[in-house]
C-alpha positions in Angstrom: -46.3 -45.6 64.4 -43.6 -45.7 61.7 -43.8 -43.2 58.9 -44.4 -45.8 56.1 -47.2 -47.6 58.0 -48.8 -44.2 58.9 -48.7 -43.0 55.3 -50.1 -46.2 54.0 -53.0 -46.0 56.4 -54.0 -42.6 54.9 -54.0 -43.7 51.3 -57.3 -43.4 49.6 -59.1 -41.9 52.6 -60.6 -38.5 53.2 -60.1 -35.5 50.9 -57.6 -32.8 50.4 -57.5 -29.5 48.5 -55.5 -29.2 45.3 -53.3 -26.4 44.2 -54.6 -24.7 41.0 -52.1 -26.5 38.8 -52.7 -30.0 40.2 -56.0 -30.8 38.5 -56.1 -30.6 34.7 -58.7 -28.6 32.8 -60.5 -25.4 33.3 -64.0 -24.3 34.2 -65.6 -25.9 31.2 -64.1 -29.3 31.9 -65.5 -29.1 35.4 -68.9 -28.3 34.0 -68.8 -31.2 31.6 -67.6 -33.6 34.3 -70.4 -32.3 36.5 -73.1 -32.9 33.9 -71.8 -36.4 33.3 -71.6 -37.1 37.0 -75.1 -35.8 37.6 -76.5 -38.0 34.8 -74.8 -41.0 36.3 -76.2 -40.2 39.7 -79.8 -39.8 38.3 -79.4 -43.1 36.4 -78.3 -44.9 39.5 -81.1 -43.3 41.6 -83.8 -44.2 39.0 -82.7 -47.8 38.8 -82.9 -48.0 42.6 -86.3 -46.4 42.6 -87.7 -48.8 40.1 -86.3 -51.7 42.0 -87.8 -50.4 45.3 -91.2 -49.7 43.6 -91.3 -53.3 42.2 -91.0 -54.5 45.8 -93.1 -52.0 47.7 -95.7 -51.2 45.1 -95.1 -47.5 45.7 -96.6 -45.4 42.8 -94.6 -42.9 40.8 -94.4 -39.4 42.3 -95.4 -36.5 40.2 -94.2 -33.9 42.7 -91.2 -33.0 40.4 -93.6 -32.4 37.5 -95.9 -30.1 39.5 -93.0 -28.3 41.0 -91.6 -27.5 37.5 -95.2 -26.6 36.5 -95.3 -24.0 39.2 -91.8 -22.7 38.5 -92.6 -22.2 34.8 -96.1 -20.7 35.5 -97.8 -23.4 33.6 -101.5 -24.2 34.1 -102.2 -27.2 36.4 -102.7 -30.5 34.6 -103.4 -34.1 35.8 -100.5 -36.4 36.5 -101.1 -38.4 33.3 -100.5 -35.2 31.2 -97.3 -34.3 33.0 -95.1 -37.3 32.4 -92.7 -35.4 30.1 -92.5 -32.6 32.7 -91.9 -35.1 35.4 -88.9 -36.7 33.6 -87.6 -33.3 32.7 -87.5 -32.2 36.3 -86.3 -35.6 37.6 -83.3 -35.7 35.2 -82.7 -32.0 34.7 -82.1 -30.9 38.3 -80.1 -34.0 39.0 -77.8 -33.4 36.0 -77.4 -29.7 36.7 -76.6 -30.3 40.4 -73.8 -32.6 39.3 -71.8 -29.4 38.4 -71.8 -28.5 42.1 -70.3 -31.9 43.0 -67.6 -31.6 40.3 -66.7 -28.1 41.6 -66.4 -29.7 45.1 -64.0 -32.3 43.7 -62.1 -29.6 41.9 -61.7 -27.7 45.2 -60.7 -30.9 47.1 -63.9 -31.6 48.8 -64.4 -35.1 47.5 -64.6 -38.8 48.6 -67.4 -40.1 50.9 -67.3 -36.9 53.0 -67.8 -34.7 49.9 -70.7 -37.0 48.8 -72.3 -36.8 52.2 -72.2 -33.0 52.0 -73.6 -33.2 48.5 -76.4 -35.4 49.7 -77.5 -32.6 52.0 -77.3 -30.1 49.2 -79.6 -32.3 47.0 -82.1 -32.7 49.8 -82.0 -28.9 50.4 -82.5 -28.2 46.7 -85.5 -30.5 46.5 -87.3 -29.4 49.6 -86.7 -25.7 48.9 -88.2 -25.9 45.4 -91.1 -28.1 46.4 -92.0 -26.0 49.5 -91.5 -22.6 47.9 -93.9 -23.6 45.1 -96.4 -25.1 47.6 -96.3 -28.5 45.9 -94.6 -30.3 48.7 -94.9 -30.4 52.5 -92.1 -30.1 55.1 -90.3 -33.4 55.3 -90.8 -33.7 59.1 -94.6 -34.0 58.3 -94.0 -37.0 56.1 -94.6 -40.6 57.3 -91.3 -42.1 58.5 -91.2 -44.7 55.8 -91.4 -42.0 53.1 -88.6 -40.1 54.8 -86.4 -43.2 54.8 -87.1 -44.0 51.2 -86.4 -40.5 50.0 -83.1 -40.2 51.9 -81.9 -43.6 50.6 -82.6 -42.8 47.0 -81.0 -39.4 47.2 -78.0 -41.0 48.9 -77.6 -43.3 45.9 -77.7 -40.3 43.7 -75.2 -38.3 45.7 -72.6 -41.1 46.1 -72.9 -42.3 42.5 -72.5 -38.8 41.2 -69.7 -38.1 43.6 -67.7 -41.2 42.6 -68.0 -40.2 38.9 -67.2 -36.6 39.6 -64.1 -37.5 41.6 -62.9 -39.8 38.9 -63.5 -37.4 36.0 -62.1 -34.3 37.8 -59.2 -35.7 39.6 -58.4 -38.9 37.8 -58.9 -41.0 40.9 -61.8 -42.1 43.2 -61.0 -39.9 46.2 -59.1 -36.6 46.1 -55.7 -36.6 47.9 -52.2 -35.2 47.6 -49.6 -36.9 45.5 -46.1 -37.0 46.8 -43.5 -38.8 44.6 -41.9 -40.7 47.5 -45.0 -41.7 49.5 -48.0 -42.0 47.1 -51.4 -40.8 48.0 -51.9 -39.5 51.5 -54.0 -37.0 53.5 -52.9 -33.4 53.1 -51.4 -31.4 56.0 -53.9 -28.5 56.0 -52.0 -26.6 58.7 -48.9 -26.7 56.6 -50.8 -25.6 53.4 -52.2 -22.7 55.4 -48.7 -21.6 56.5 -47.4 -21.8 52.9 -50.2 -19.6 51.7 -49.5 -17.0 54.4 -45.7 -16.8 53.9 -45.8 -14.6 50.8 -48.0 -12.1 52.5 -45.9 -12.1 55.6 -42.8 -11.6 53.6 -44.3 -8.6 51.8 -45.4 -7.1 55.1 -41.9 -7.5 56.5 
């Protein structure tokens, strides 16, 4: 395969780590990008949920409200009295988790692969809080259709948040390495590792 065709085939795919001076902004810019990305992810997920509910007739879940209720040590209340708490947990945890996805993008773990990892983080977060508080049940005990619906909605969240985080943090949709002569391409991780080791080897010598 020729070098030009090979490089073109890598453009826009995968992910690659950045050197510390390759992505603008500091920690606060990553936090701000994460909050915006998380909000975008929750908005996309909420729209998807409402569309799905209009088709399936599935009622609203108040598990988020009662999970937050337990975490804050509040007295138990009926669902109808916990709408505000439900929205606070629904939006709050999704927005805050966006910071983790922005940090992933800052470290080079972005694109579809990064969003897939982030999906697993979101599922782990939800199930840990719900089961530690005793509000939820282990997901393998759920009906299969509920498992599918939950994973699909969380995937919408993860990939929407990921796309926004990648764009805000790196300035493009999928992290990569910029070379002046070749454009965007996959990073050579082995070469990067060797470059990082050379100063230490030189000092040891």
